[in-house]
One Martini backbone bead per residue (centre of mass of N, CA, C, O) as a GRO file, in nm:
protein
  497
    1MET     BB    1   4.669 -13.050  10.001
    2LYS     BB    2   4.835 -13.210   9.791
    3HIS     BB    3   4.822 -13.476   9.945
    4LYS     BB    4   4.505 -13.508   9.932
    5ILE     BB    5   4.495 -13.529   9.625
    6GLU     BB    6   4.680 -13.761   9.584
    7GLN     BB    7   4.506 -13.956   9.748
    8LEU     BB    8   4.247 -13.934   9.559
    9LEU     BB    9   4.389 -14.037   9.313
   10MET     BB   10   4.486 -14.314   9.415
   11LYS     BB   11   4.205 -14.407   9.467
   12GLY     BB   12   4.101 -14.390   9.185
   13LEU     BB   13   4.304 -14.594   9.066
   14SER     BB   14   4.238 -14.835   9.244
   15ILE     BB   15   3.941 -14.853   9.138
   16LEU     BB   16   4.006 -14.914   8.851
   17LEU     BB   17   4.166 -15.174   8.903
   18GLU     BB   18   3.935 -15.331   9.054
   19LEU     BB   19   3.728 -15.270   8.786
   20ARG     BB   20   3.852 -15.407   8.530
   21GLU     BB   21   3.688 -15.650   8.439
   22PRO     BB   22   3.401 -15.526   8.437
   23PHE     BB   23   3.483 -15.298   8.239
   24LEU     BB   24   3.564 -15.454   7.988
   25LYS     BB   25   3.295 -15.594   7.946
   26ARG     BB   26   3.125 -15.327   7.926
   27TRP     BB   27   3.287 -15.195   7.696
   28LYS     BB   28   3.214 -15.399   7.478
   29HIS     BB   29   2.923 -15.349   7.495
   30GLN     BB   30   2.914 -15.055   7.433
   31LEU     BB   31   3.024 -15.055   7.149
   32LYS     BB   32   2.768 -15.213   7.040
   33LYS     BB   33   2.573 -14.991   7.116
   34LEU     BB   34   2.702 -14.750   6.962
   35ASN     BB   35   2.800 -14.826   6.680
   36TYR     BB   36   3.086 -14.730   6.606
   37GLN     BB   37   3.254 -14.589   6.323
   38ASN     BB   38   3.553 -14.534   6.459
   39ASP     BB   39   3.766 -14.781   6.465
   40HIS     BB   40   4.050 -14.640   6.473
   41LEU     BB   41   3.986 -14.496   6.752
   42VAL     BB   42   3.907 -14.744   6.924
   43ALA     BB   43   4.196 -14.888   6.879
   44LYS     BB   44   4.345 -14.681   7.042
   45PHE     BB   45   4.192 -14.690   7.307
   46GLU     BB   46   4.252 -14.989   7.362
   47THR     BB   47   4.543 -14.960   7.391
   48ILE     BB   48   4.548 -14.754   7.622
   49ILE     BB   49   4.393 -14.918   7.831
   50GLU     BB   50   4.596 -15.151   7.835
   51LEU     BB   51   4.843 -14.960   7.916
   52ALA     BB   52   4.716 -14.852   8.182
   53PHE     BB   53   4.679 -15.125   8.336
   54LEU     BB   54   4.969 -15.213   8.320
   55LYS     BB   55   5.115 -14.979   8.462
   56ALA     BB   56   4.948 -14.974   8.722
   57SER     BB   57   5.017 -15.289   8.802
   58GLU     BB   58   5.346 -15.260   8.784
   59ASP     BB   59   5.357 -14.987   8.945
   60LYS     BB   60   5.424 -14.941   9.293
   61ASN     BB   61   5.544 -14.615   9.248
   62LEU     BB   62   5.295 -14.437   9.152
   63ASN     BB   63   5.245 -14.141   8.963
   64VAL     BB   64   4.981 -14.004   8.855
   65ASP     BB   65   5.080 -13.774   8.672
   66SER     BB   66   5.283 -13.939   8.519
   67PHE     BB   67   5.089 -14.147   8.414
   68ILE     BB   68   4.902 -13.945   8.263
   69PHE     BB   69   5.131 -13.828   8.077
   70SER     BB   70   5.205 -14.093   7.939
   71LEU     BB   71   4.928 -14.135   7.819
   72PHE     BB   72   4.910 -13.865   7.667
   73SER     BB   73   5.152 -13.905   7.484
   74GLU     BB   74   5.000 -14.134   7.339
   75TRP     BB   75   4.758 -13.971   7.257
   76GLN     BB   76   4.903 -13.737   7.098
   77ALA     BB   77   5.011 -13.932   6.883
   78ARG     BB   78   4.727 -14.065   6.793
   79PHE     BB   79   4.538 -13.780   6.829
   80SER     BB   80   4.598 -13.558   6.572
   81LYS     BB   81   4.327 -13.523   6.462
   82LYS     BB   82   4.097 -13.278   6.488
   83GLU     BB   83   3.836 -13.469   6.429
   84GLU     BB   84   3.926 -13.656   6.690
   85GLU     BB   85   3.940 -13.492   6.953
   86TYR     BB   86   3.634 -13.504   7.047
   87GLU     BB   87   3.580 -13.803   7.008
   88SER     BB   88   3.787 -13.880   7.245
   89ILE     BB   89   3.630 -13.720   7.479
   90PHE     BB   90   3.372 -13.894   7.456
   91LEU     BB   91   3.499 -14.163   7.523
   92LEU     BB   92   3.613 -14.084   7.792
   93THR     BB   93   3.333 -14.028   7.928
   94THR     BB   94   3.220 -14.305   7.883
   95ILE     BB   95   3.423 -14.442   8.074
   96GLU     BB   96   3.360 -14.288   8.337
   97HIS     BB   97   3.067 -14.390   8.350
   98LEU     BB   98   3.123 -14.689   8.379
   99PHE     BB   99   3.262 -14.652   8.658
  100HIS     BB  100   3.009 -14.532   8.799
  101GLN     BB  101   2.815 -14.773   8.740
  102LEU     BB  102   2.990 -14.976   8.902
  103LEU     BB  103   2.979 -14.849   9.167
  104ALA     BB  104   2.665 -14.828   9.207
  105ASN     BB  105   2.666 -15.155   9.240
  106LYS     BB  106   2.813 -15.093   9.511
  107SER     BB  107   2.726 -15.096   9.840
  108SER     BB  108   3.023 -14.971   9.953
  109ALA     BB  109   2.992 -14.717   9.791
  110THR     BB  110   3.098 -14.386   9.778
  111PHE     BB  111   3.118 -14.047   9.705
  112LEU     BB  112   3.439 -14.054   9.727
  113ASP     BB  113   3.476 -14.256   9.496
  114HIS     BB  114   3.359 -14.085   9.275
  115GLN     BB  115   3.555 -13.845   9.316
  116ALA     BB  116   3.814 -14.010   9.261
  117VAL     BB  117   3.746 -14.078   8.964
  118GLN     BB  118   3.697 -13.786   8.864
  119SER     BB  119   3.976 -13.683   8.914
  120ILE     BB  120   4.126 -13.841   8.699
  121PHE     BB  121   3.956 -13.741   8.449
  122SER     BB  122   4.018 -13.435   8.503
  123ARG     BB  123   4.328 -13.466   8.447
  124ILE     BB  124   4.298 -13.569   8.156
  125LEU     BB  125   4.148 -13.317   8.050
  126ASP     BB  126   4.373 -13.127   8.108
  127GLN     BB  127   4.578 -13.245   7.903
  128THR     BB  128   4.431 -13.165   7.633
  129PHE     BB  129   4.525 -12.862   7.626
  130LEU     BB  130   4.807 -12.901   7.498
  131THR     BB  131   4.694 -12.919   7.191
  132GLN     BB  132   4.535 -12.649   7.205
  133ASN     BB  133   4.638 -12.389   6.993
  134VAL     BB  134   4.937 -12.448   6.936
  135GLU     BB  135   4.999 -12.354   6.654
  136SER     BB  136   4.969 -12.050   6.686
  137GLN     BB  137   5.169 -12.030   6.922
  138ASN     BB  138   5.417 -12.131   6.769
  139GLN     BB  139   5.436 -11.908   6.554
  140LYS     BB  140   5.494 -11.683   6.750
  141TRP     BB  141   5.755 -11.819   6.875
  142LEU     BB  142   5.920 -11.836   6.611
  143LYS     BB  143   5.920 -11.534   6.544
  144SER     BB  144   6.061 -11.450   6.802
  145ILE     BB  145   6.333 -11.613   6.764
  146ILE     BB  146   6.403 -11.460   6.503
  147SER     BB  147   6.387 -11.151   6.594
  148THR     BB  148   6.604 -11.175   6.830
  149ASN     BB  149   6.871 -11.306   6.710
  150ILE     BB  150   7.022 -11.517   6.894
  151VAL     BB  151   7.003 -11.689   6.614
  152PRO     BB  152   7.072 -11.702   6.307
  153ILE     BB  153   6.777 -11.755   6.098
  154LYS     BB  154   6.605 -11.875   5.818
  155TRP     BB  155   6.451 -12.137   5.942
  156ILE     BB  156   6.155 -12.269   6.117
  157ALA     BB  157   6.028 -12.587   6.266
  158VAL     BB  158   5.751 -12.794   6.334
  159VAL     BB  159   5.734 -13.134   6.445
  160LYS     BB  160   5.531 -13.422   6.442
  161LYS     BB  161   5.468 -13.737   6.614
  162ASN     BB  162   5.254 -13.940   6.398
  163GLN     BB  163   5.168 -14.228   6.397
  164PRO     BB  164   5.413 -14.329   6.185
  165ASP     BB  165   5.452 -14.017   6.142
  166TYR     BB  166   5.575 -13.717   6.019
  167GLN     BB  167   5.463 -13.372   6.080
  168VAL     BB  168   5.406 -13.060   5.965
  169GLU     BB  169   5.293 -12.770   6.123
  170THR     BB  170   5.522 -12.544   6.096
  171VAL     BB  171   5.663 -12.240   5.912
  172VAL     BB  172   5.929 -12.008   5.961
  173CYS     BB  173   6.068 -11.710   5.817
  174SER     BB  174   6.280 -11.486   5.751
  175ASP     BB  175   6.301 -11.171   5.617
  176LEU     BB  176   6.581 -11.242   5.461
  177TYR     BB  177   6.415 -11.538   5.388
  178PRO     BB  178   6.172 -11.543   5.201
  179ALA     BB  179   5.845 -11.721   5.142
  180ASP     BB  180   5.604 -11.837   4.983
  181ARG     BB  181   5.298 -11.904   5.099
  182HIS     BB  182   5.239 -12.167   4.924
  183LEU     BB  183   5.498 -12.311   5.017
  184LEU     BB  184   5.425 -12.318   5.324
  185ASP     BB  185   5.165 -12.485   5.285
  186ILE     BB  186   5.304 -12.733   5.177
  187CYS     BB  187   5.481 -12.789   5.420
  188THR     BB  188   5.210 -12.838   5.617
  189SER     BB  189   5.146 -13.125   5.441
  190LEU     BB  190   5.379 -13.284   5.535
  191LYS     BB  191   5.487 -13.631   5.532
  192ALA     BB  192   5.687 -13.881   5.707
  193GLY     BB  193   5.880 -14.160   5.826
  194GLU     BB  194   6.133 -13.946   5.805
  195ILE     BB  195   6.269 -13.654   5.912
  196ASN     BB  196   6.479 -13.608   5.690
  197TYR     BB  197   6.282 -13.570   5.453
  198LEU     BB  198   6.155 -13.306   5.562
  199SER     BB  199   6.421 -13.133   5.570
  200LEU     BB  200   6.463 -13.145   5.263
  201ALA     BB  201   6.189 -13.047   5.158
  202ILE     BB  202   6.195 -12.759   5.301
  203GLN     BB  203   6.464 -12.668   5.168
  204LYS     BB  204   6.357 -12.682   4.875
  205LEU     BB  205   6.108 -12.494   4.910
  206VAL     BB  206   6.258 -12.235   5.104
  207GLY     BB  207   6.551 -12.266   4.995
  208ARG     BB  208   6.870 -12.274   4.839
  209SER     BB  209   6.952 -12.527   4.964
  210THR     BB  210   7.019 -12.904   4.960
  211ASP     BB  211   7.166 -12.941   5.238
  212GLU     BB  212   7.073 -13.150   5.497
  213GLN     BB  213   7.310 -13.088   5.706
  214ASP     BB  214   7.214 -12.784   5.796
  215ILE     BB  215   7.012 -12.922   5.965
  216ILE     BB  216   6.859 -12.888   6.287
  217LYS     BB  217   6.773 -13.140   6.535
  218ILE     BB  218   6.522 -13.097   6.801
  219PRO     BB  219   6.413 -13.253   7.068
  220CYS     BB  220   6.068 -13.200   7.222
  221ILE     BB  221   5.932 -13.435   7.348
  222ASN     BB  222   5.688 -13.457   7.088
  223ASP     BB  223   5.881 -13.278   6.935
  224TYR     BB  224   6.038 -13.096   6.652
  225LEU     BB  225   6.316 -12.911   6.557
  226LEU     BB  226   6.377 -12.714   6.265
  227ILE     BB  227   6.705 -12.563   6.162
  228CYS     BB  228   6.811 -12.297   5.963
  229PRO     BB  229   7.112 -12.164   5.974
  230GLU     BB  230   7.361 -11.950   5.891
  231ASP     BB  231   7.534 -12.091   6.110
  232LEU     BB  232   7.689 -12.257   6.319
  233MET     BB  233   7.582 -12.431   6.610
  234THR     BB  234   7.588 -12.464   6.929
  235GLU     BB  235   7.520 -12.643   7.205
  236GLU     BB  236   7.412 -12.404   7.369
  237GLN     BB  237   7.203 -12.303   7.156
  238ILE     BB  238   7.039 -12.550   7.142
  239MET     BB  239   6.972 -12.567   7.456
  240PHE     BB  240   6.826 -12.300   7.461
  241ILE     BB  241   6.594 -12.346   7.257
  242LYS     BB  242   6.484 -12.597   7.388
  243GLY     BB  243   6.409 -12.463   7.662
  244MET     BB  244   6.217 -12.252   7.550
  245TYR     BB  245   6.016 -12.440   7.420
  246ILE     BB  246   5.933 -12.611   7.672
  247ARG     BB  247   5.833 -12.365   7.836
  248GLN     BB  248   5.604 -12.268   7.630
  249LEU     BB  249   5.449 -12.533   7.663
  250LYS     BB  250   5.396 -12.520   7.968
  251LEU     BB  251   5.255 -12.246   7.964
  252LEU     BB  252   5.030 -12.311   7.770
  253GLN     BB  253   4.909 -12.526   7.954
  254LEU     BB  254   4.863 -12.342   8.203
  255GLU     BB  255   4.683 -12.142   8.062
  256SER     BB  256   4.453 -12.332   7.969
  257LYS     BB  257   4.382 -12.436   8.236
  258MET     BB  258   4.317 -12.151   8.381
  259GLU     BB  259   4.097 -12.058   8.202
  260TRP     BB  260   3.890 -12.286   8.266
  261LYS     BB  261   3.913 -12.297   8.568
  262ASP     BB  262   3.823 -12.020   8.622
  263ALA     BB  263   3.542 -12.038   8.485
  264SER     BB  264   3.449 -12.276   8.661
  265LEU     BB  265   3.480 -12.132   8.943
  266LEU     BB  266   3.276 -11.912   8.885
  267PHE     BB  267   3.037 -12.091   8.829
  268LEU     BB  268   3.039 -12.233   9.103
  269GLN     BB  269   2.999 -11.984   9.267
  270SER     BB  270   2.718 -11.910   9.148
  271LEU     BB  271   2.577 -12.179   9.248
  272ILE     BB  272   2.639 -12.178   9.563
  273ARG     BB  273   2.459 -11.900   9.614
  274THR     BB  274   2.206 -12.049   9.593
  275LYS     BB  275   1.855 -12.074   9.747
  276SER     BB  276   1.693 -12.179   9.488
  277VAL     BB  277   1.548 -12.294   9.211
  278ASP     BB  278   1.554 -12.035   9.066
  279ASP     BB  279   1.839 -11.956   9.107
  280ALA     BB  280   1.974 -12.196   8.982
  281VAL     BB  281   1.855 -12.178   8.676
  282ASN     BB  282   1.962 -11.880   8.643
  283ALA     BB  283   2.269 -11.944   8.697
  284ILE     BB  284   2.312 -12.140   8.464
  285SER     BB  285   2.217 -11.958   8.215
  286LYS     BB  286   2.409 -11.717   8.291
  287GLY     BB  287   2.684 -11.865   8.317
  288LEU     BB  288   2.693 -11.982   8.009
  289VAL     BB  289   2.754 -11.675   7.924
  290ASP     BB  290   2.952 -11.531   8.118
  291PHE     BB  291   3.187 -11.799   8.106
  292MET     BB  292   3.117 -11.830   7.796
  293PRO     BB  293   3.097 -11.811   7.422
  294PHE     BB  294   2.789 -11.671   7.467
  295LYS     BB  295   2.460 -11.504   7.433
  296ARG     BB  296   2.256 -11.760   7.462
  297CYS     BB  297   1.996 -11.915   7.682
  298ALA     BB  298   1.832 -12.239   7.722
  299LEU     BB  299   1.652 -12.422   7.988
  300PHE     BB  300   1.602 -12.773   8.036
  301LEU     BB  301   1.403 -13.014   8.165
  302TYR     BB  302   1.381 -13.371   8.255
  303ASN     BB  303   1.083 -13.546   8.248
  304HIS     BB  304   1.071 -13.890   8.277
  305PHE     BB  305   0.770 -13.956   8.345
  306VAL     BB  306   0.671 -13.792   8.057
  307ASP     BB  307   0.875 -13.713   7.833
  308LYS     BB  308   0.969 -13.399   7.903
  309GLY     BB  309   1.038 -13.073   7.806
  310ILE     BB  310   1.112 -12.807   8.045
  311GLY     BB  311   1.092 -12.476   8.054
  312VAL     BB  312   1.286 -12.253   8.299
  313SER     BB  313   1.518 -12.079   8.131
  314GLY     BB  314   1.649 -11.747   8.035
  315TYR     BB  315   1.916 -11.582   7.843
  316ASN     BB  316   1.865 -11.339   7.630
  317VAL     BB  317   1.576 -11.434   7.649
  318ASN     BB  318   1.238 -11.519   7.686
  319ASP     BB  319   1.157 -11.644   7.971
  320SER     BB  320   0.847 -11.699   7.955
  321ALA     BB  321   0.859 -11.856   7.685
  322VAL     BB  322   1.031 -12.089   7.769
  323GLN     BB  323   0.820 -12.179   8.013
  324GLN     BB  324   0.604 -12.271   7.779
  325ILE     BB  325   0.776 -12.511   7.712
  326LYS     BB  326   0.622 -12.850   7.641
  327GLU     BB  327   0.776 -13.132   7.523
  328GLU     BB  328   0.785 -13.412   7.348
  329ILE     BB  329   1.092 -13.536   7.355
  330PHE     BB  330   1.078 -13.787   7.141
  331THR     BB  331   0.987 -13.588   6.885
  332LEU     BB  332   1.272 -13.494   6.872
  333PRO     BB  333   1.542 -13.532   6.675
  334LEU     BB  334   1.754 -13.490   6.890
  335ILE     BB  335   1.673 -13.728   7.078
  336ASP     BB  336   1.642 -13.963   6.895
  337LYS     BB  337   1.966 -13.939   6.783
  338TYR     BB  338   2.121 -13.808   7.070
  339PHE     BB  339   2.067 -13.950   7.356
  340PHE     BB  340   2.332 -14.102   7.419
  341SER     BB  341   2.526 -13.848   7.416
  342LEU     BB  342   2.362 -13.701   7.653
  343THR     BB  343   2.411 -13.951   7.855
  344HIS     BB  344   2.757 -13.867   7.809
  345SER     BB  345   2.810 -13.541   7.822
  346GLN     BB  346   2.781 -13.452   7.514
  347PRO     BB  347   2.837 -13.198   7.345
  348LEU     BB  348   2.654 -13.029   7.073
  349TYR     BB  349   2.715 -12.941   6.731
  350PHE     BB  350   2.512 -12.709   6.508
  351SER     BB  351   2.497 -12.540   6.208
  352ASN     BB  352   2.186 -12.639   6.194
  353ALA     BB  353   1.900 -12.623   6.377
  354SER     BB  354   1.686 -12.755   6.177
  355ASP     BB  355   1.812 -13.058   6.217
  356ILE     BB  356   1.676 -13.071   6.543
  357LEU     BB  357   1.432 -12.852   6.519
  358PRO     BB  358   1.159 -12.714   6.511
  359LYS     BB  359   1.062 -12.463   6.299
  360LYS     BB  360   0.917 -12.285   6.524
  361PHE     BB  361   1.177 -12.233   6.686
  362VAL     BB  362   1.362 -12.130   6.469
  363GLN     BB  363   1.178 -11.875   6.406
  364ASP     BB  364   1.120 -11.752   6.688
  365TYR     BB  365   1.463 -11.753   6.766
  366GLN     BB  366   1.652 -11.723   6.529
  367LEU     BB  367   1.813 -11.989   6.429
  368LYS     BB  368   2.118 -12.142   6.365
  369SER     BB  369   2.332 -12.207   6.535
  370LEU     BB  370   2.418 -12.488   6.783
  371VAL     BB  371   2.434 -12.577   7.133
  372VAL     BB  372   2.416 -12.887   7.322
  373LEU     BB  373   2.385 -12.916   7.678
  374PRO     BB  374   2.422 -13.156   7.908
  375ILE     BB  375   2.256 -13.211   8.224
  376PHE     BB  376   2.474 -13.405   8.424
  377VAL     BB  377   2.520 -13.697   8.642
  378PRO     BB  378   2.785 -13.906   8.679
  379THR     BB  379   2.737 -14.054   8.962
  380ASN     BB  380   2.414 -14.136   8.844
  381SER     BB  381   2.351 -14.124   8.528
  382LYS     BB  382   2.189 -13.838   8.491
  383LEU     BB  383   1.941 -13.683   8.301
  384LEU     BB  384   1.810 -13.337   8.362
  385GLY     BB  385   1.912 -13.170   8.097
  386VAL     BB  386   1.919 -12.880   7.864
  387ALA     BB  387   2.125 -12.654   7.686
  388PHE     BB  388   2.089 -12.371   7.473
  389LEU     BB  389   2.340 -12.238   7.248
  390ASP     BB  390   2.432 -11.906   7.131
  391GLN     BB  391   2.505 -11.585   6.932
  392GLY     BB  392   2.222 -11.521   6.836
  393ALA     BB  393   2.029 -11.384   6.606
  394ASP     BB  394   2.113 -11.489   6.303
  395THR     BB  395   2.381 -11.656   6.408
  396PRO     BB  396   2.648 -11.792   6.288
  397PHE     BB  397   2.873 -12.069   6.398
  398THR     BB  398   3.149 -12.178   6.564
  399VAL     BB  399   3.350 -12.437   6.746
  400LEU     BB  400   3.573 -12.516   6.977
  401PRO     BB  401   3.696 -12.803   7.123
  402GLU     BB  402   3.751 -12.657   7.402
  403THR     BB  403   3.471 -12.571   7.453
  404LEU     BB  404   3.337 -12.852   7.467
  405THR     BB  405   3.521 -12.959   7.693
  406THR     BB  406   3.437 -12.748   7.911
  407LEU     BB  407   3.122 -12.809   7.902
  408ILE     BB  408   3.123 -13.070   8.054
  409ARG     BB  409   3.166 -12.959   8.337
  410PHE     BB  410   2.936 -12.751   8.342
  411GLY     BB  411   2.707 -12.972   8.307
  412GLN     BB  412   2.799 -13.125   8.577
  413ASN     BB  413   2.771 -12.892   8.781
  414ALA     BB  414   2.473 -12.849   8.724
  415GLY     BB  415   2.371 -13.132   8.786
  416GLU     BB  416   2.458 -13.150   9.085
  417LEU     BB  417   2.283 -12.926   9.180
  418LEU     BB  418   1.997 -13.033   9.078
  419TYR     BB  419   2.013 -13.295   9.225
  420SER     BB  420   1.990 -13.169   9.516
  421ILE     BB  421   1.685 -13.029   9.402
  422TRP     BB  422   1.490 -13.215   9.234
  423ASP     BB  423   1.224 -13.235   9.380
  424GLU     BB  424   1.170 -12.935   9.371
  425ALA     BB  425   1.182 -12.893   9.070
  426LEU     BB  426   0.954 -13.078   8.982
  427GLN     BB  427   0.732 -12.941   9.160
  428GLN     BB  428   0.765 -12.650   9.020
  429PHE     BB  429   0.766 -12.728   8.703
  430CYS     BB  430   0.576 -12.997   8.676
  431GLY     BB  431   0.399 -13.111   8.880
  432PRO     BB  432   0.233 -13.350   9.050
  433GLN     BB  433   0.040 -13.468   8.821
  434THR     BB  434   0.309 -13.588   8.656
  435ILE     BB  435   0.383 -13.808   8.872
  436LEU     BB  436   0.120 -13.876   9.042
  437THR     BB  437  -0.149 -14.041   9.092
  438LEU     BB  438  -0.430 -14.040   9.271
  439ARG     BB  439  -0.393 -14.330   9.381
  440GLU     BB  440  -0.102 -14.305   9.469
  441LYS     BB  441  -0.150 -14.088   9.675
  442GLU     BB  442  -0.338 -14.251   9.858
  443VAL     BB  443  -0.145 -14.473   9.926
  444LEU     BB  444   0.081 -14.293  10.042
  445GLN     BB  445  -0.071 -14.153  10.273
  446LEU     BB  446  -0.115 -14.419  10.427
  447ILE     BB  447   0.174 -14.488  10.465
  448ALA     BB  448   0.249 -14.210  10.613
  449ASP     BB  449   0.033 -14.286  10.846
  450GLY     BB  450   0.100 -14.621  10.902
  451ALA     BB  451   0.014 -14.817  10.698
  452SER     BB  452  -0.024 -15.109  10.574
  453ILE     BB  453  -0.083 -15.294  10.306
  454SER     BB  454  -0.349 -15.416  10.413
  455GLU     BB  455  -0.473 -15.167  10.523
  456ALA     BB  456  -0.476 -14.999  10.257
  457ALA     BB  457  -0.655 -15.205  10.096
  458ALA     BB  458  -0.899 -15.188  10.277
  459GLU     BB  459  -0.959 -14.882  10.259
  460LEU     BB  460  -0.961 -14.903   9.917
  461HIS     BB  461  -1.063 -15.185   9.803
  462LEU     BB  462  -0.812 -15.368   9.771
  463SER     BB  463  -0.555 -15.547   9.697
  464SER     BB  464  -0.241 -15.626   9.797
  465TYR     BB  465  -0.111 -15.650   9.519
  466THR     BB  466  -0.197 -15.376   9.412
  467VAL     BB  467  -0.063 -15.196   9.637
  468ARG     BB  468   0.230 -15.304   9.562
  469ASP     BB  469   0.235 -15.188   9.278
  470TYR     BB  470   0.198 -14.897   9.365
  471VAL     BB  471   0.451 -14.879   9.541
  472SER     BB  472   0.656 -14.958   9.316
  473SER     BB  473   0.594 -14.713   9.138
  474ILE     BB  474   0.658 -14.489   9.338
  475ILE     BB  475   0.951 -14.561   9.393
  476GLN     BB  476   1.038 -14.523   9.095
  477LYS     BB  477   0.951 -14.234   9.046
  478LEU     BB  478   1.114 -14.113   9.321
  479ALA     BB  479   1.377 -14.270   9.375
  480ALA     BB  480   1.345 -14.473   9.605
  481LYS     BB  481   1.431 -14.706   9.845
  482ASN     BB  482   1.135 -14.689   9.981
  483ARG     BB  483   0.833 -14.625  10.137
  484THR     BB  484   0.943 -14.422  10.328
  485ASP     BB  485   1.110 -14.246  10.146
  486ALA     BB  486   0.860 -14.181   9.958
  487ALA     BB  487   0.708 -14.024  10.170
  488VAL     BB  488   0.916 -13.807  10.238
  489LYS     BB  489   0.944 -13.699   9.950
  490ALA     BB  490   0.632 -13.631   9.909
  491ILE     BB  491   0.618 -13.422  10.138
  492LYS     BB  492   0.862 -13.233  10.035
  493MET     BB  493   0.681 -13.201   9.746
  494LYS     BB  494   0.366 -13.187   9.819
  495LEU     BB  495   0.194 -13.459   9.736
  496ILE     BB  496   0.157 -13.480  10.046
  497SER     BB  497   0.078 -13.438  10.409
   0.00000   0.00000   0.00000
């Protein structure tokens, strides 16, 4: 099994390399279209993209996981700011979608090719969890090291290398050498171009000695441990603490991965068991509450034929009330302002729901904070709907970056399920009258019965050019390959007999 996954990853990497030139052109165009304000972050991304293509093309015996980890090490060093963490994930998913779009333009591309590309970006998303919640976990670990008294320690600190500076993440003191809380807070705001300066600054703030030589510096992957021991430390003690810290980093990474993958697997299992359109939409809305930290969910499908959002399912809200909502989708501030983000898999958090939704909805459902999750198909670049998630009536809340990151895959899994039954979903929830006009159905019925363009034109007393226009519109509306495919889809959707 491991060999098969490695093969899929290598296939994905080879596809990325093959599409390098068209991707770089499309990427430049995409940035202009985005009008992205964070030029600093974009510059970092462009550096990493260039580095990725260079490494992948030069290393003939490339191991994909090692390749991704080396890129992530660069990512971790550059994307240190919490406010940039989620923005970087949005740009990453934008890049993935560009590759899917390029693949879709290749007549020889297969669904397996799309899966191979998706597997690469899934691995990269896995790695992002290494940085999330690390600070609180590090504090627990540092306290544990001090309390076990393996090595008598006055204080211990974790320092991150955030180019071009070093920055103190956390400092923990022994109970025998306590420090004022305010001084510890000052320590965590410190940064410097050289780590020795930080050692001296921490020692002056929380220690009694100013002798910088007392401080032990231990490099650990992308971090540094600064230790102020009571006595001299042996090389064995230093290596022991270094080994323990690296192990806890790896365990934290594994735990983070397993938490979201377990949730994602359970969500997928609930989707796979569905047998009808109703089952599918209800499983999506229920699963987003059962397996993610939310209390309520309302699911809407996007009918792009008439630009309307159609309410289809609610969980812990009035289901029938949700199904009554049919809104002109482009009249909503949400869609007008954030449509591009939604069509690139980006979940959106709003502290105040009234900023994006009509007052009536905010009042009827007693909305405060809100998360909007796009139901998106990455392999076809299609937005099928959105899910609104919150913590219950009149309940404001905040959301962690890792929650939004995990939601990306939830939205894509839901999108893949709905896309497989999309014709039936449109028929059931949107109604045939919103898809094809009466004349279009008459033309399509004749085509399905075997009539040629000229025969259909004669039957309906229309010109052949007019009938061709109708056929072209029908093919576009039904996302069909040709008129025969359109007829098959229309029969399946019960638009014609």
